Every structure is written in structure tokens, then in C-alpha cells.
C-alpha positions in Angstrom: 177.7 -42.4 202.3 174.9 -40.0 203.2 172.5 -38.7 200.5 172.3 -35.0 199.7 168.7 -33.8 199.9 167.6 -30.7 198.0 164.2 -29.3 199.0 162.0 -27.9 196.2 159.0 -25.8 197.2 156.9 -22.8 196.3 153.4 -21.6 196.0 150.8 -23.5 193.9 151.1 -22.8 190.2 154.6 -21.2 190.3 156.2 -23.9 188.1 157.8 -26.2 190.7 156.9 -29.3 188.7 158.8 -27.9 185.7 161.9 -27.4 187.9 161.5 -31.0 189.3 161.4 -32.3 185.7 164.7 -30.6 184.9 166.3 -32.1 188.0 165.1 -35.5 186.8 166.7 -34.9 183.4 170.0 -34.5 185.3 169.6 -37.9 187.0 168.4 -36.6 190.4 166.0 -38.9 192.2 162.7 -37.1 192.8 160.7 -37.7 196.0 157.2 -36.3 195.4 155.6 -35.3 198.7 152.2 -35.4 196.9 152.6 -39.1 196.3 153.2 -39.6 200.0 150.1 -37.5 200.7 148.1 -39.8 198.6 149.6 -42.8 200.3 148.6 -41.6 203.8 145.0 -41.0 202.7 144.4 -44.4 201.2 141.2 -46.2 202.0 141.1 -47.5 205.6 144.0 -45.4 206.8 143.8 -43.8 210.3 144.7 -40.5 208.6 141.7 -40.7 206.3 139.4 -41.6 209.2 140.6 -38.4 211.0 140.0 -36.3 207.9 136.4 -37.6 207.6 135.8 -36.8 211.3 137.0 -33.2 210.8 135.8 -32.3 207.3 132.7 -34.6 207.1 132.0 -38.0 205.8 131.0 -36.5 202.4 134.7 -36.4 201.5 134.5 -40.2 201.1 132.8 -42.1 198.3 130.5 -45.1 198.8 133.5 -47.4 199.0 135.2 -45.3 201.7 137.8 -43.8 199.3 138.8 -40.2 199.5 137.1 -37.8 197.0 140.0 -35.4 196.6 138.2 -32.5 195.0 135.6 -32.4 197.8 138.4 -32.4 200.5 140.3 -29.8 198.5 137.3 -27.5 198.3 136.8 -27.7 202.1 140.4 -27.7 203.1 141.4 -24.7 201.0 138.3 -22.6 201.8 140.3 -20.9 204.6 143.7 -20.7 206.2 142.3 -22.4 209.3 141.0 -25.4 207.4 144.3 -25.6 205.5 146.0 -25.7 208.8 143.7 -28.5 210.0 144.5 -30.6 207.0 148.2 -30.1 207.6 148.0 -31.1 211.3 146.3 -34.4 210.4 148.4 -35.4 207.3 151.9 -33.9 207.9 153.2 -36.2 210.7 152.4 -39.3 208.6 153.9 -37.8 205.4 157.1 -36.8 207.3 157.4 -40.4 208.6 157.2 -41.8 205.0 159.7 -39.2 203.6 162.2 -40.1 206.3 161.9 -43.8 205.6 162.3 -43.2 201.8 165.4 -41.0 202.3 166.9 -43.6 204.6 166.3 -46.4 202.0 168.0 -44.3 199.3 171.2 -43.6 201.2 173.2 -46.4 199.7 171.7 -46.1 196.2 172.3 -42.4 195.1 174.2 -39.2 195.9 171.4 -36.6 195.6 167.6 -36.5 195.9 165.1 -33.7 195.4 162.3 -33.5 197.8 159.5 -31.9 195.8 157.2 -30.6 198.6 154.7 -27.7 198.3 154.4 -27.6 202.1 158.1 -28.2 202.9 158.3 -25.7 205.7 154.7 -26.1 207.0 155.3 -29.9 207.4 158.7 -29.6 209.0 160.3 -31.5 206.1 163.0 -28.9 205.7 164.8 -30.8 208.5 165.8 -33.4 205.9 167.2 -30.8 203.5 170.8 -29.7 202.9 169.7 -26.9 200.5 166.3 -25.5 199.6 165.0 -23.9 196.4 161.8 -21.8 196.3 160.0 -21.3 193.0 158.1 -18.0 192.8 155.7 -16.4 190.4 153.2 -13.5 190.3 149.7 -14.3 191.7 148.0 -13.6 188.3 150.3 -16.1 186.5 149.8 -18.7 189.2 146.0 -18.3 189.0 146.0 -18.9 185.3 148.1 -21.9 185.6 146.1 -23.7 188.3 142.8 -22.9 186.6 144.1 -24.8 183.6 145.9 -27.5 185.6 143.2 -28.3 188.1 140.1 -27.3 186.1 139.1 -24.7 188.7 137.0 -21.6 188.4 138.8 -18.3 188.9 137.2 -17.9 192.3 138.4 -21.3 193.4 141.9 -20.5 192.1 142.1 -17.2 194.0 140.7 -18.9 197.2 143.4 -21.6 196.9 146.1 -19.0 196.5 144.9 -16.9 199.4 144.9 -20.0 201.6 148.7 -20.2 201.1 151.6 -18.2 202.5 152.8 -15.1 200.7 156.0 -15.2 198.6 158.1 -13.7 201.4 157.4 -16.8 203.5 159.3 -19.0 200.9 162.0 -16.6 199.9 163.1 -15.8 203.4 163.6 -19.5 204.2 165.2 -20.7 200.9 168.8 -20.9 199.9 168.0 -20.3 196.2 165.1 -18.6 194.5 163.9 -19.2 190.9 161.5 -16.6 189.7 159.0 -17.5 187.0 157.8 -14.1 185.8 156.1 -15.4 182.6 159.2 -15.5 180.4 159.4 -19.2 180.0 162.8 -19.4 178.3 164.4 -17.3 181.0 162.8 -19.4 183.7 164.1 -22.6 182.2 167.6 -21.2 181.7 167.7 -20.1 185.4 166.5 -23.5 186.5 169.0 -25.4 184.4 171.9 -23.2 185.6 171.0 -23.8 189.2 170.5 -27.6 188.7 174.0 -27.8 187.1 175.5 -26.0 190.1 173.9 -28.4 192.5 174.8 -31.4 190.4 178.5 -30.7 190.8 
């Protein structure tokens, strides 16, 4: 039996985590790419050493652990730096995702791969279907200011470092639009999750 993999992606602050939580309520196994990203940047990893070489040793604390906000500030300051971060971390993240999917094959029917950089990393190759969650830039800025404790300038910078909405919608099989009407967004998400659960 092979496991069905549903990719879940979208721009920062669009509401992807909310959709992932709905999938989880319907007993889908969630693979969180951010957890794999944390794993590959653990103290002493070759990935972390490369990041320190490229972005500077000040991304590490006195114990050699990653200071995530410092790396984020540097990596999301431009599209070029975001690309550099991706080139260093994505191959390792992809390897871990592949291993995890392989290990789940005998245990469950469907998994959701929650990955903000699904396409950029090449992880779409694991997916049978892909969902993109979209939202207007202003709504996303408000959400990530609250979520990540950023200034408005930092939030806008992070949004600009990402691809535009079209990048996601042209590559996805399904699109869930979060236009600020939370009830409508939730209903659309539940409807799609039920379809994919059948």
C-alpha cells in the first residue's frame, strides 16, 4: 500500500496552519516541513556550519546553536538571500521528508505535507495533490506581525522576499482563498478536506 501525499503550501500568513489543523481533525497525518528545517539546523550539523559561513557567525549563540530571528532577518532581507538559504537547507529537508513518507507507507493511507516552500524545495515530487492557501498581502502582513512579533517593515520585507500569489495558484490543484471572512475560509477548507478524505 502506498501512502497518498497531499501538499499544503502558500505564502506566509495566509492561514496554512489553520488548514493543516483541520486536516489533523480529520485524522490525516501532518508532516510539518518547518520541523524538518529545525532538525537540519541543529547544533553541529553540516547545514548549520554552511549557514554560518554564508550568513555570518553571528547567527550562532555562544554554544553554537542557531539564533533563528538573526538568520531570518538576514535571509529574508532580499530574494537573493532567501534563495541562498533555500539552496543550503532544502536538499537536507527533502531527504528527511522522503525518509518520513517511506516510514509511514505501512501505517496510514494519507499524509499532508505542510510546506511553505513546497515548490522551491522540489518537495512537490512527493505529492499526489497540492493545495495552495492564498490571502491578500495586507491581511498576511497583519497576521505575521502578530504571530512573529515583527515590525510592519519587517513583515512587508518578508512578504516581498516570497513569490507572488500566481506562483502558487498556477502550480496547485486546489486553492483555498482566505479573504478575511474567517467562517467562509473555514467552511471552504472543511469542504475540501472532506473531499480529499474520501
